C-alpha positions as CSV (number, residue, x, y, z in Angstrom):
1,X,-23.8,12.4,-16.8
2,X,-23.3,11.8,-20.5
3,X,-25.9,10.1,-22.7
4,X,-24.3,7.0,-24.2
5,X,-26.1,7.7,-27.5
6,X,-24.1,10.9,-27.9
7,X,-20.8,9.0,-28.3
8,X,-21.9,5.7,-29.6
9,X,-19.7,4.8,-32.6
10,X,-21.4,3.7,-35.9
11,X,-21.6,-0.1,-36.2
12,X,-19.8,-0.1,-39.5
13,X,-16.9,1.8,-37.9
14,X,-16.1,-0.9,-35.4
15,X,-13.9,-3.8,-36.6
16,X,-14.9,-7.4,-36.1
17,X,-11.3,-8.3,-35.1
18,X,-10.0,-9.1,-31.5
19,X,-8.9,-6.0,-29.6
20,X,-8.9,-4.0,-26.4
21,X,-11.2,-1.0,-25.8
22,X,-11.3,2.0,-23.3
23,X,-14.1,4.1,-22.0
24,X,-13.0,7.6,-21.3
25,X,-14.8,10.4,-19.3
26,X,-15.0,14.1,-20.0
27,X,-11.7,14.8,-18.1
28,X,-9.7,12.3,-20.1
29,X,-9.7,9.6,-17.4
30,X,-9.9,6.0,-18.5
31,X,-12.8,4.6,-16.5
32,X,-13.0,1.1,-17.9
33,X,-10.7,-1.3,-19.9
34,X,-11.9,-4.4,-21.6
35,X,-11.0,-6.9,-24.4
36,X,-13.0,-8.9,-26.9
37,X,-12.7,-11.5,-29.6
38,X,-15.0,-9.4,-31.7
39,X,-14.9,-5.7,-30.9
40,X,-18.1,-4.9,-32.9
41,X,-20.2,-7.4,-31.1
42,X,-18.8,-6.5,-27.7
43,X,-19.1,-2.7,-27.9
44,X,-22.6,-2.9,-29.4
45,X,-23.8,-4.8,-26.3
46,X,-23.1,-1.6,-24.2
47,X,-25.3,0.6,-26.3
48,X,-28.1,-1.6,-27.7
49,X,-30.3,-1.8,-24.5
50,X,-28.8,0.7,-22.0
51,X,-31.6,0.4,-19.5
52,X,-31.2,-3.4,-19.2
53,X,-27.5,-3.2,-18.3
54,X,-26.1,-4.3,-15.0
55,X,-26.2,-1.4,-12.5
56,X,-22.5,-0.8,-12.5
57,X,-22.3,-1.1,-16.3
58,X,-25.1,1.4,-16.6
59,X,-23.2,3.8,-14.3
60,X,-20.0,3.3,-16.3
61,X,-21.5,4.0,-19.8
62,X,-23.1,7.2,-18.4
63,X,-19.8,8.3,-16.7
64,X,-17.9,7.9,-20.0
65,X,-17.9,10.5,-22.8
66,X,-16.1,8.5,-25.5
67,X,-14.9,5.0,-26.4
68,X,-11.7,4.0,-28.2
69,X,-10.3,0.7,-29.3
70,X,-7.1,-0.9,-30.5
71,X,-7.0,-3.9,-32.8
72,X,-4.5,-6.7,-32.0
73,X,-3.4,-9.8,-33.8
74,X,-4.3,-12.5,-31.2
75,X,-5.9,-13.2,-27.9
76,X,-2.5,-13.4,-26.2
77,X,-1.7,-9.8,-27.4
78,X,-5.1,-8.7,-26.1
79,X,-4.3,-10.2,-22.7
80,X,-1.0,-8.4,-22.6
81,X,-2.5,-5.0,-23.7
82,X,-5.5,-5.2,-21.4
83,X,-3.2,-5.9,-18.4
84,X,-0.9,-3.0,-19.4
85,X,-3.7,-0.5,-19.6
86,X,-5.3,-1.7,-16.4
87,X,-2.0,-1.3,-14.6
88,X,-1.4,2.1,-16.2
89,X,-4.8,3.7,-15.7
90,X,-6.3,1.9,-12.7
91,X,-9.8,2.4,-14.1
92,X,-12.4,2.9,-11.4
93,X,-15.0,0.6,-13.0
94,X,-12.7,-2.4,-13.5
95,X,-12.7,-5.2,-10.9
96,X,-9.5,-4.5,-9.0
97,X,-8.2,-7.4,-6.9
98,X,-5.4,-5.3,-5.4
99,X,-4.4,-3.5,-2.2
100,X,-1.5,-1.3,-1.3
101,X,0.9,-4.0,0.0
102,X,3.0,-6.7,-1.5
103,X,3.1,-10.1,0.1
104,X,5.2,-10.4,3.3
105,X,8.0,-13.0,3.4
106,X,10.3,-14.2,6.1
107,X,13.8,-13.5,5.0
108,X,17.3,-14.5,6.2
109,X,20.0,-12.3,4.7
110,X,22.6,-15.0,4.0
111,X,24.3,-12.5,1.7
112,X,25.5,-10.5,4.7
113,X,28.6,-11.1,6.8
114,X,26.3,-11.4,9.9
115,X,23.0,-12.8,8.6
116,X,19.8,-11.2,9.9
117,X,16.2,-12.5,10.2
118,X,13.5,-10.0,9.1
119,X,10.2,-9.5,7.5
120,X,10.5,-8.4,3.8
121,X,8.2,-7.1,1.1
122,X,8.8,-6.2,-2.5
123,X,11.2,-7.8,-4.9
124,X,13.7,-10.5,-3.9
125,X,17.4,-9.8,-3.5
126,X,20.2,-12.1,-4.5
127,X,21.6,-14.3,-1.7
128,X,18.7,-13.8,0.6
129,X,16.7,-16.9,1.7
130,X,12.9,-16.3,1.6
131,X,10.1,-18.3,3.1
132,X,6.4,-17.6,2.5
133,X,4.3,-15.9,1.5
134,X,2.7,-15.4,4.9
135,X,-0.5,-13.5,5.4
136,X,-1.2,-11.7,7.6
137,X,2.3,-10.4,8.6
138,X,1.6,-11.3,12.2
139,X,2.0,-15.0,11.2
140,X,5.6,-14.3,10.3
141,X,6.3,-12.4,13.6
142,X,4.9,-15.2,15.6
143,X,7.0,-17.7,13.8
144,X,10.2,-15.6,14.2
145,X,9.5,-15.0,17.9
146,X,9.2,-18.8,18.4
147,X,12.2,-19.7,16.2
148,X,14.5,-17.2,17.9
149,X,14.1,-19.0,21.2
150,X,15.8,-22.0,19.5
151,X,18.0,-20.4,17.0
152,X,18.9,-16.9,18.4
153,X,19.9,-15.3,15.1
154,X,20.4,-11.6,14.9
155,X,17.2,-9.7,13.9
156,X,18.2,-6.1,14.6
157,X,18.7,-3.4,12.0
158,X,22.1,-2.3,10.7
159,X,22.0,0.9,12.8
160,X,21.2,-1.0,16.1
161,X,24.0,-3.5,15.3
162,X,26.6,-0.8,14.7
163,X,25.6,1.1,17.9
164,X,25.8,-2.1,20.0
165,X,29.1,-3.0,18.5
166,X,30.5,0.5,19.2
167,X,29.2,0.6,22.8
168,X,30.2,-3.0,23.6
169,X,26.8,-3.8,25.0
170,X,24.1,-5.9,23.3
171,X,20.6,-4.7,22.7
172,X,17.6,-6.0,24.7
173,X,17.3,-9.2,22.6
174,X,20.8,-10.2,23.6
175,X,20.0,-9.9,27.3
176,X,16.8,-12.0,27.0
177,X,18.6,-14.7,24.9
178,X,16.7,-14.1,21.7
179,X,19.9,-13.1,20.0
180,X,23.3,-14.7,20.3
181,X,24.9,-11.2,20.2
182,X,27.6,-11.4,17.6
183,X,27.9,-7.6,17.9
184,X,29.8,-8.0,21.1
185,X,31.6,-11.3,20.4
186,X,29.3,-13.5,22.4
187,X,29.4,-15.8,19.4
188,X,31.9,-15.8,16.5
189,X,30.8,-14.6,13.0
190,X,31.4,-18.2,11.7
191,X,29.3,-19.8,14.4
192,X,26.5,-17.3,14.0
193,X,26.4,-18.1,10.2
194,X,26.1,-21.8,11.1
195,X,23.2,-20.9,13.4
196,X,21.5,-18.9,10.6
197,X,21.9,-21.9,8.3
198,X,20.2,-24.1,10.9
199,X,17.3,-21.6,11.0
200,X,17.1,-21.8,7.2
201,X,17.1,-25.6,7.2
202,X,14.3,-25.8,9.7
203,X,12.2,-23.2,7.8
204,X,12.8,-25.1,4.5
205,X,11.2,-28.2,6.0
206,X,14.3,-30.0,7.0
207,X,14.1,-30.1,10.9
208,X,15.0,-33.7,11.3
209,X,18.7,-33.4,12.0
210,X,18.2,-30.5,14.4
211,X,15.4,-32.2,16.3
212,X,17.6,-35.3,16.7
213,X,20.5,-33.2,17.9
214,X,18.3,-31.4,20.5
215,X,16.8,-34.7,21.7
216,X,20.3,-36.1,22.1
217,X,21.4,-33.0,24.1
218,X,18.3,-33.3,26.3
219,X,18.9,-36.9,27.1
220,X,22.5,-36.2,27.8
221,X,21.6,-33.4,30.2
222,X,19.2,-35.7,32.0
223,X,21.8,-38.4,32.4
224,X,24.2,-35.8,33.8
225,X,21.5,-34.4,36.2
226,X,21.5,-31.0,34.4
227,X,17.8,-30.7,34.7
228,X,17.6,-27.0,33.9
229,X,19.5,-27.6,30.6
230,X,17.2,-30.5,29.8
231,X,14.1,-28.3,30.4
232,X,15.6,-25.7,28.0
233,X,16.1,-28.3,25.3
234,X,12.6,-29.6,25.9
235,X,11.2,-26.1,25.3
236,X,13.3,-25.8,22.1
237,X,11.7,-29.0,20.8
238,X,8.2,-27.8,21.6
239,X,9.0,-24.4,19.9
240,X,10.0,-26.2,16.6
241,X,6.8,-28.3,16.8
242,X,4.6,-25.2,17.2
243,X,6.2,-23.7,14.1
244,X,5.3,-26.8,12.1
245,X,1.8,-26.9,13.6
246,X,1.2,-23.4,12.1
247,X,2.4,-24.6,8.7
248,X,0.7,-28.0,8.7
249,X,1.4,-30.3,5.8
250,X,-1.8,-30.5,3.7
251,X,-0.4,-31.8,0.4
252,X,2.6,-33.6,-0.9
253,X,6.0,-32.0,-0.1
254,X,6.7,-31.1,-3.7
255,X,3.4,-29.2,-4.1
256,X,3.9,-25.5,-5.0
257,X,0.5,-24.0,-5.8
258,X,-1.8,-21.0,-5.4
259,X,-5.4,-22.1,-5.0
260,X,-8.2,-19.6,-5.8
261,X,-11.9,-19.6,-5.3
262,X,-14.8,-17.1,-5.6
263,X,-18.2,-16.1,-4.2
264,X,-20.3,-13.5,-5.8
265,X,-23.7,-11.9,-6.0
266,X,-25.2,-9.3,-8.4
267,X,-23.0,-6.4,-7.3
268,X,-19.9,-7.7,-5.5
269,X,-17.4,-10.5,-5.8
270,X,-15.2,-12.1,-3.1
271,X,-11.9,-13.8,-4.0
272,X,-9.7,-15.9,-1.7
273,X,-6.3,-17.6,-2.3
274,X,-4.3,-20.1,-0.3
275,X,-0.6,-20.1,-0.9
276,X,0.8,-23.7,-0.6
277,X,4.6,-24.0,-0.7
278,X,6.4,-27.3,-0.1
279,X,3.0,-28.9,0.7
280,X,2.2,-26.4,3.5
281,X,-0.3,-23.5,3.6
282,X,2.1,-20.6,4.0
283,X,-0.5,-17.8,3.7
284,X,-4.0,-16.8,2.8
285,X,-5.4,-13.6,1.3
286,X,-8.7,-12.2,0.2
287,X,-10.3,-9.4,-1.7
288,X,-13.7,-7.9,-2.1
289,X,-14.5,-6.0,-5.3
290,X,-17.5,-4.4,-7.0
291,X,-18.6,-5.9,-10.2
292,X,-19.1,-3.8,-13.3
293,X,-21.0,-6.4,-15.4
294,X,-22.2,-10.0,-15.2
295,X,-19.2,-12.2,-15.0
296,X,-18.8,-15.9,-14.3
297,X,-16.0,-17.6,-12.3
298,X,-14.0,-18.2,-15.6
299,X,-14.0,-14.5,-16.3
300,X,-13.0,-13.7,-12.8
301,X,-10.2,-16.1,-12.9
302,X,-8.8,-14.4,-16.0
303,X,-9.0,-10.9,-14.4
304,X,-7.5,-12.1,-11.1
305,X,-4.6,-14.0,-12.7
306,X,-3.7,-11.0,-14.9
307,X,-3.7,-8.5,-12.0
308,X,-2.0,-10.7,-9.3
309,X,0.8,-12.2,-11.4
310,X,1.2,-9.2,-13.6
311,X,2.3,-7.2,-10.6
312,X,4.6,-9.9,-9.4
313,X,8.0,-8.7,-10.6
314,X,9.9,-11.6,-9.0
315,X,9.3,-14.8,-11.1
316,X,10.6,-17.1,-8.3
317,X,7.5,-16.2,-6.3
318,X,5.1,-17.5,-8.9
319,X,3.9,-21.1,-8.2
320,X,4.2,-24.1,-10.5
321,X,0.4,-24.7,-10.3
322,X,-2.5,-22.3,-10.3
323,X,-5.6,-24.2,-9.2
324,X,-8.9,-22.5,-10.0
325,X,-12.7,-23.3,-9.9
326,X,-13.2,-22.7,-13.6
327,X,-10.9,-22.5,-16.6
328,X,-11.2,-19.3,-18.8
329,X,-11.9,-19.7,-22.6
330,X,-8.4,-18.4,-23.4
331,X,-6.6,-20.9,-21.1
332,X,-3.9,-21.6,-23.7
333,X,-3.0,-17.9,-24.1
334,X,-3.2,-17.3,-20.4
335,X,-1.0,-20.2,-19.6
336,X,1.6,-19.0,-22.2
337,X,1.5,-15.6,-20.5
338,X,2.0,-17.0,-17.0
339,X,4.8,-19.3,-18.2
340,X,6.6,-16.4,-19.9
341,X,6.5,-14.3,-16.7
342,X,7.7,-17.2,-14.6
343,X,10.3,-18.4,-17.0
344,X,9.1,-22.0,-16.6
345,X,6.0,-24.0,-17.1
346,X,2.9,-23.0,-15.2
347,X,-0.1,-25.4,-15.0
348,X,-3.5,-23.6,-14.9
349,X,-6.2,-26.1,-14.2
350,X,-9.3,-27.2,-12.1
351,X,-8.5,-30.0,-9.6
352,X,-11.0,-32.8,-10.1
353,X,-10.5,-35.1,-7.1
354,X,-8.3,-35.7,-4.1
355,X,-6.7,-33.4,-1.6
356,X,-6.4,-30.5,-4.0
357,X,-10.0,-30.5,-4.8
358,X,-10.9,-30.7,-1.2
359,X,-8.7,-27.7,-0.4
360,X,-10.3,-25.8,-3.2
361,X,-13.6,-26.4,-1.6
362,X,-12.2,-25.0,1.7
363,X,-11.0,-21.9,-0.1
364,X,-14.5,-21.4,-1.6
365,X,-16.1,-21.6,1.8
366,X,-13.7,-18.9,3.0
367,X,-14.7,-16.7,0.1
368,X,-18.4,-17.2,0.9
369,X,-17.9,-16.3,4.5
370,X,-15.8,-13.3,3.6
371,X,-18.5,-12.0,1.3
372,X,-21.3,-12.5,3.9
373,X,-19.2,-10.7,6.6
374,X,-18.4,-7.9,4.2
375,X,-22.0,-7.3,3.2
376,X,-23.1,-7.3,6.9
377,X,-20.4,-4.7,7.8
378,X,-20.6,-2.5,4.7
379,X,-24.4,-2.3,4.3
380,X,-24.7,0.4,6.9
381,X,-21.5,2.1,5.9
382,X,-22.5,2.5,2.2
383,X,-26.0,3.8,3.2
384,X,-24.5,6.3,5.6
385,X,-21.8,7.5,3.2
386,X,-24.3,7.9,0.4
387,X,-26.7,9.8,2.7
388,X,-23.9,12.1,3.8
389,X,-22.9,12.9,0.2
390,X,-26.5,13.5,-0.8
391,X,-27.3,15.7,2.3
392,X,-24.2,17.8,1.7
393,X,-25.1,18.3,-2.0
394,X,-28.6,19.4,-1.0
395,X,-27.5,21.7,1.8
396,X,-25.0,23.5,-0.5
397,X,-27.5,23.6,-3.4
398,X,-25.2,21.9,-5.8
399,X,-26.4,20.4,-9.1
400,X,-23.7,17.8,-9.6
401,X,-23.1,14.8,-7.3
402,X,-20.1,15.1,-5.0
403,X,-17.9,12.4,-6.6
404,X,-14.6,14.0,-5.6
405,X,-13.9,16.3,-2.6
406,X,-10.6,18.0,-2.0
407,X,-9.7,19.6,1.3
408,X,-6.8,22.0,2.0
409,X,-5.1,22.9,5.3
410,X,-2.2,25.2,6.3
411,X,0.3,24.4,9.1
412,X,3.1,26.5,10.5
413,X,4.9,27.6,13.7
414,X,4.5,31.3,14.3
415,X,4.5,32.0,10.6
416,X,7.7,29.9,10.0
417,X,8.1,26.6,8.2
418,X,4.7,27.1,6.4
419,X,3.4,24.0,4.7
420,X,0.0,22.9,3.3
421,X,-1.8,19.6,2.6
422,X,-4.4,18.4,0.1
423,X,-6.4,15.3,0.9
424,X,-9.0,13.7,-1.3
425,X,-12.3,11.8,-0.9
426,X,-13.8,9.9,-3.8
427,X,-17.3,8.4,-3.3
428,X,-16.9,9.4,0.4
429,X,-13.7,7.3,0.9
430,X,-10.1,8.6,1.2
431,X,-8.0,8.3,-1.9
432,X,-4.6,8.4,-0.3
433,X,-2.5,8.1,-3.5
434,X,-3.9,11.5,-4.6
435,X,-2.9,13.3,-1.4
436,X,-0.4,16.1,-2.0
437,X,1.9,18.3,0.2
438,X,3.0,21.8,-0.5
439,X,5.9,23.9,0.9
440,X,5.1,27.6,1.0
441,X,7.8,30.3,0.8
442,X,8.3,34.0,0.3
443,X,5.4,36.5,0.4
444,X,2.8,33.7,0.3
445,X,3.9,32.5,3.8
446,X,3.1,35.8,5.6
447,X,-0.4,34.7,6.8
448,X,-3.0,31.9,6.3
449,X,-5.0,33.6,3.6
450,X,-2.0,34.3,1.5
451,X,-0.8,30.7,1.9
452,X,-4.3,29.4,1.0
453,X,-4.4,31.6,-2.1
454,X,-0.9,30.4,-3.1
455,X,-1.7,26.7,-2.6
456,X,-5.0,26.7,-4.6
457,X,-3.4,28.8,-7.4
458,X,-0.6,26.2,-7.7
459,X,-2.9,23.2,-7.6
460,X,-5.5,24.4,-10.1
461,X,-3.0,26.1,-12.4
462,X,-1.5,22.7,-12.8
463,X,-4.9,21.3,-13.4
464,X,-5.5,23.8,-16.2
465,X,-2.1,23.1,-17.8
466,X,-2.7,19.4,-17.8
467,X,-6.2,19.8,-19.1
468,X,-5.0,22.0,-22.0
469,X,-2.3,19.5,-22.9
470,X,-4.3,16.4,-22.1
471,X,-2.6,13.1,-22.8
472,X,-5.1,10.2,-22.3
473,X,-2.2,7.8,-21.8
474,X,-0.8,10.0,-19.0
475,X,-3.4,12.3,-17.6
476,X,-1.1,13.7,-14.9
477,X,-1.3,14.1,-11.1
478,X,-3.5,17.1,-11.0
479,X,-5.7,16.5,-14.1
480,X,-9.0,15.7,-12.3
481,X,-11.1,18.6,-10.9
482,X,-13.0,18.2,-7.6
483,X,-16.8,18.5,-7.3
484,X,-16.2,20.5,-4.1
485,X,-13.2,22.3,-2.6
486,X,-13.1,22.4,1.3
487,X,-10.7,24.6,3.2
488,X,-9.8,24.5,6.9
489,X,-11.0,27.8,8.2
490,X,-13.7,30.4,8.2
491,X,-14.7,33.3,5.9
492,X,-11.1,34.7,5.3
493,X,-9.8,31.4,4.1
494,X,-12.9,30.7,2.0
495,X,-12.6,34.2,0.4
496,X,-8.9,33.6,-0.4
497,X,-9.7,30.2,-2.0
498,X,-12.6,31.7,-4.0
499,X,-10.4,34.5,-5.2
500,X,-7.7,32.0,-6.4
501,X,-10.2,30.0,-8.4
502,X,-11.9,33.1,-9.9
503,X,-8.5,34.5,-11.0
504,X,-7.9,31.2,-12.8
505,X,-11.3,31.3,-14.5
506,X,-12.8,28.4,-12.4
507,X,-15.8,30.4,-11.3
508,X,-18.2,27.4,-11.3
509,X,-16.1,25.3,-8.8
510,X,-17.8,25.4,-5.4
511,X,-15.8,26.3,-2.2
512,X,-16.7,25.9,1.4
513,X,-14.8,26.2,4.7
514,X,-15.3,24.5,8.0
515,X,-14.4,26.7,11.0
516,X,-13.1,24.8,14.1
517,X,-14.6,27.0,16.8
518,X,-18.3,26.3,16.2
519,X,-18.0,23.9,13.3
520,X,-19.8,26.3,11.0
521,X,-19.8,25.8,7.2
522,X,-18.8,29.0,5.4
523,X,-19.9,29.3,1.7
524,X,-18.1,31.8,-0.5
525,X,-19.9,35.2,-0.8
526,X,-22.4,34.3,1.9
527,X,-22.6,36.7,4.8
528,X,-23.7,34.2,7.4
529,X,-22.4,30.6,7.8
530,X,-24.4,27.5,7.2
531,X,-25.0,25.7,10.5
532,X,-25.6,21.9,10.1
533,X,-27.2,19.9,12.9
534,X,-24.7,18.2,15.2
535,X,-26.1,14.8,14.3
536,X,-25.7,15.5,10.5
537,X,-23.8,12.9,8.5
538,X,-22.8,15.6,6.1
539,X,-21.2,17.6,8.9
540,X,-19.4,14.4,10.1
541,X,-18.0,13.8,6.7
542,X,-16.7,17.4,6.5
543,X,-15.1,17.0,9.9
544,X,-13.4,13.8,8.9
545,X,-11.9,15.3,5.8
546,X,-10.9,18.5,7.6
547,X,-9.2,16.4,10.4
548,X,-7.5,14.2,7.8
549,X,-6.1,17.3,6.0
550,X,-4.9,18.7,9.4
551,X,-3.2,15.4,10.3
552,X,-1.5,15.2,7.0
553,X,-0.3,18.8,7.2
554,X,1.0,18.4,10.7
555,X,2.9,15.3,9.8
556,X,4.7,17.1,6.9
557,X,5.3,20.2,9.1
558,X,6.9,18.2,11.8
559,X,9.3,16.5,9.4
560,X,10.4,19.7,7.8
561,X,10.7,21.5,11.1
562,X,12.7,18.8,12.6
563,X,15.3,18.8,9.7
564,X,15.5,22.6,9.7
565,X,15.9,22.9,13.4
566,X,18.6,20.2,13.4
567,X,20.5,21.9,10.7
568,X,20.2,25.3,12.3
569,X,21.3,24.0,15.6
570,X,24.5,22.8,14.0
571,X,25.3,26.1,12.2
572,X,27.9,27.3,14.6
573,X,29.8,24.1,15.3
574,X,33.5,24.9,14.5
575,X,34.8,22.9,11.6
576,X,31.4,21.5,10.5
577,X,30.7,22.4,6.9
578,X,27.4,22.2,5.0
579,X,28.0,18.7,3.6
580,X,28.9,17.1,6.9
581,X,26.1,19.0,8.6
582,X,23.6,17.5,6.1
583,X,25.1,14.1,6.7
584,X,24.5,14.4,10.5
585,X,20.9,15.6,9.9
586,X,20.2,12.7,7.6
587,X,21.7,10.2,10.1
588,X,19.9,11.3,13.3
589,X,16.9,13.2,12.0
590,X,16.3,15.5,15.1
591,X,18.2,17.5,17.8
592,X,16.8,15.2,20.5
593,X,18.3,12.0,18.9
594,X,21.6,13.8,18.3
595,X,21.8,15.1,21.9
596,X,21.2,11.5,23.3
597,X,24.0,10.0,21.1
598,X,27.5,9.3,22.3
599,X,30.6,10.8,20.6
600,X,31.4,7.4,19.2
601,X,27.9,7.0,17.6
602,X,28.2,10.5,16.1
603,X,31.6,9.6,14.8
604,X,30.0,6.8,12.7
605,X,28.6,9.4,10.3
606,X,30.7,9.4,7.2
607,X,33.4,12.1,7.2
608,X,33.2,12.8,10.9
609,X,35.9,12.1,13.4
610,X,35.7,11.7,17.2
611,X,37.0,15.2,17.8
612,X,34.3,16.8,15.6
613,X,31.7,14.6,17.3
614,X,32.8,15.9,20.7
615,X,32.6,19.5,19.5
616,X,29.0,18.8,18.3
617,X,27.9,17.5,21.7
618,X,29.7,20.4,23.5
619,X,27.8,22.9,21.3
620,X,24.4,21.3,21.7
621,X,24.8,20.7,25.5
622,X,26.4,24.1,26.2
623,X,29.5,22.4,27.7
624,X,32.7,24.3,28.1
625,X,35.5,22.9,25.8
626,X,38.1,20.9,27.6
627,X,41.3,22.9,28.4
């Protein structure tokens, strides 16, 4: 760990203007991004009394090796630059209120000839009607399941629709009356579009005309003694009522707001948001993040707003109001930034009284409960994870903490289709965005040790190249070295990995292997393995990362094998060239799927006719050609 005094800039060198600063570690990674009205005052606070800093801030300044800053002309520019750098570098010490998924929406594709109801994430598409956001996604599926009983709009994929259309038989949803089956002509395209429009009207909060229509139909059925039809209409009314019970009106119909609240202690912060659209709570979401320094609700509002709405590419999803428990100092600049992203005015404020203030209090209670639950669940996990890392470091006799562990595994079928995987643990937790897959060819694929040597050579040669040509703004995918390299296997695989690292000059990088047979830990250049107790948390952590690497490698191997086997199975089909063969592989994915298909389904592949499709099936099934 670096001594902050070794890279502390001289006070006179730091400007007193507003700006944005970055703390950077020895490998060129940006570990923290911040902004300040007065850069000199803010940066000096990190170095003046290091031992009195917040625990996370203390860890951050010791993890860094340098600090850089950029002067800007205004606080609005500082907001924009800070957001850009946080999004670009994802610094590990910044409070990050993000996960790996965008908000789920219920979508009706009115831009298609035959509209479809589905769950969508990501950016909005023109002509598609969206309702939400909903969270969790199960809330949408429950709503769709209920609404399809009343308005049986198509919800199948394009491929399923085409196959049903070609076969002349609807899918299961058509048989159980959850789809009106336009694919087989049970309803005309025009009538199906009207049905989809009714679905949209009800979801948009205009159920009145449809409820009155269903009530009239129910009364008419009773008068005509058609009691089964009357019961069906009654069930339809109850289904619509259940949908609106899930989306209860809590505010005025025109209310379009996101309501945020927080709960925090010295080390962690909990954030919750309720999404209110057309006066209804459409969804709820929460985050738990570690704090780097002491920060009040106003500061947390600023960071949360920047990250949540900065990632929102579709301006239509941004609300007219953002209701928060405290207004940040730079409210004017933050409101300007939000309004610019939305393309219309955004009101950032604290509700003082009435229903909105009451709902804010409800959101705050949710945040407090989430933080309490998180601390109860995580206390044992954090202790166990830290103990495992510390035990593994001690057992291997390593001087540096195991901040990053990389594990490599080889997968193949009898020496063919050889692939490899690399999985990563940081602070004992998987870091999936750093996972990598390798395809191995030529001499390197002759056995496991050759493949292991090839993979590690490629991975760490890339690391050396990116380290030599280090660009702080773009450190590259392989720029960060691990504290420990783990390979799946025994002494031969460990020796191959050690040889690869030594040949690259990385002699100080530790390597171990975990053999499956007896779960022995092999250390490079040691004659005998290290046997950890079966109850050891360190052994359990090694097993988890080894199994994760194996799973990741197997998944990649199956996908490549499936495509290659499908392609090779089609090699001898008369009249089927490389381009059309590739199109068949892309369409069906495997020999099993292709064999189950009908000639008509195969003929749907672009460029194929029915005659060629029949030849493909005859070739795969071993049938004699028709005379």
